[in-house]
Structures are given as C-alpha cells and as structure tokens.
N, C-alpha and C positions, 0 to 999 in steps of 0.2 A: 504494500500500500504506500501511498504517497507521503513523503516527509517534507518536501519543499513545495512552495506555491507554483502552480502551473501558469505558464505564460499564454497558453492557447488551449482550446478544447482538444486538439490532437495531442498536445503534450500531456494534458490531464489524463486522457484515456490510456496513453502509453504507460502510465505509472501503475497500472493494475495487471493482475494475472490475465492470461489469454482468455479464459472463460468469461471473466468480468468485462474485458475489452469488447468481446463479441456482443454482449448485452448492451453496453454503452454505445457502441457503434450503431446498433439497430435502433436504439432509443433516439439517438441523434438524427438518424435518417427519417424516422417517423415524424419527428418534430419538423425537420426541414421540409418534408412533403406536405405537411398540413399548414405550415407557415413559411412558404418560400420567400416572402418579403421580409421576414425577421432577420435581424443581424445577430451574429454570434459573438460572445465575449466571455470572459471569466469575471464573475462578480461574486463577492463573498467567498472566493476561493473555489467556486464550482462553476460548471458550464451553465451559461445563461443565454436565453434567447430574448431579444428585445424587439418590441413593436409598439411604438407609442408608450414607452416605458417597459418595465419588466413584464414579459409574457409568461415564461416558465423557466425553472431551473431544474437541474438534476445532479445527483452525486452518488458515488459508490462508497459503501462502508463495509465493514468486515462481514456482516451477514445479510445485508440488504442493499437495495437501490432505493434512494429517496427521490421522489418526484415532487416538485414544489409548484403547483398550478395556482397559487394564491388561495385565499379562503373561499372566494366565489367558485373556483373550480372544484374545490372539495365539496362545498354545499350542493352544487348542481348535480353532482354524481354520488351523493352520499350513499344511496342504496347499492349502487354497483361497487362502491369501494368498501362496503361493509365487511367483506372477508379479510381486509387488510388493516394494519395498524394505521390510524389516521390521527392527525391533530388539526389545529385550525387551518394551516396552509400546506400541510405535508402529508404524503402517503408513503408508506414504506412497503416495498415489495421484497419478500424474502428471496434470497439467492437460490434457495433449494426448491423453489416453485417456479412454474412458468410465468414470465412477465406478461401481463395482459395488454399487449401492444394495441389491440383493437380498441380497448377502453381508453388508452392513452391518446389515440388518434381523436376520439370523440372529445376528450377533455381539451386537447390543444385547439381543435376546431372551435369549441365553445369559447375558449379564451381569445382566439383571433377575432371572432365575431363580437365579443364583449369589448375588446379594446378598440376595434374599428368603429363600433357604435358610439363610443365615448368621444371619438374624434369629430363626429358630425356636429 
C-alpha cells in the first residue's frame, strides 16, 4: 500500500497490488465513461473527478475500496447500497466481494446530472 502522496491517478493506482490495481482501473474507467467531461486530479490524497466542483472520489484501503459520491449520492441509492458499509458520503466495498460497477455507473450518472442541474 501507498506510503507517499500520489502525484496522479496513474501513480496512485500503481502503488497497490495487481489485484487492487485491476479494480481501481475498472472503477476509473466506469467513472470516465459516465462523466467524460470531468477532469481528473488527486485531492485529499485520493483520485478525484471534478465537474463543477467535486463529482466523486475513490480510494483503496487494506480490505476495501471506498467510493465517495457525496451525501446526495449515498441518499439517492440508499436501498441499493444497503448491503455495504455506508456513512454520510462514503460507501465501502469489501475487496473479497465483487465490486458493483453497474451501481457505481448509476451513482456517477446521478451525480453528473445533479451537478449539471446546479449549473443552470
């Protein structure tokens, strides 16, 4: 796992074992596909996608992947996220279970629509 701050998302992903890298790469691709106009950066030490402000963040930890779609993203999908550990703005997906990429797609699309509506 990572000991020094990452300078890019590629650099961040490279700091993890191959099995975790594969998950992070797929997660990044899902976000890019749902939010192609978002920009990538590292914020708070983790991969961040911005679109009219913070869109979503993600990070890898010892036993889980955290996905940070803000509190509105959690609230909107609370029933679908019920099997996972959630808090106000975070969901934790255990590394020993399949990552629900189709649900993540829906959440990212929701967030894109949400931030785009605020811009009008």
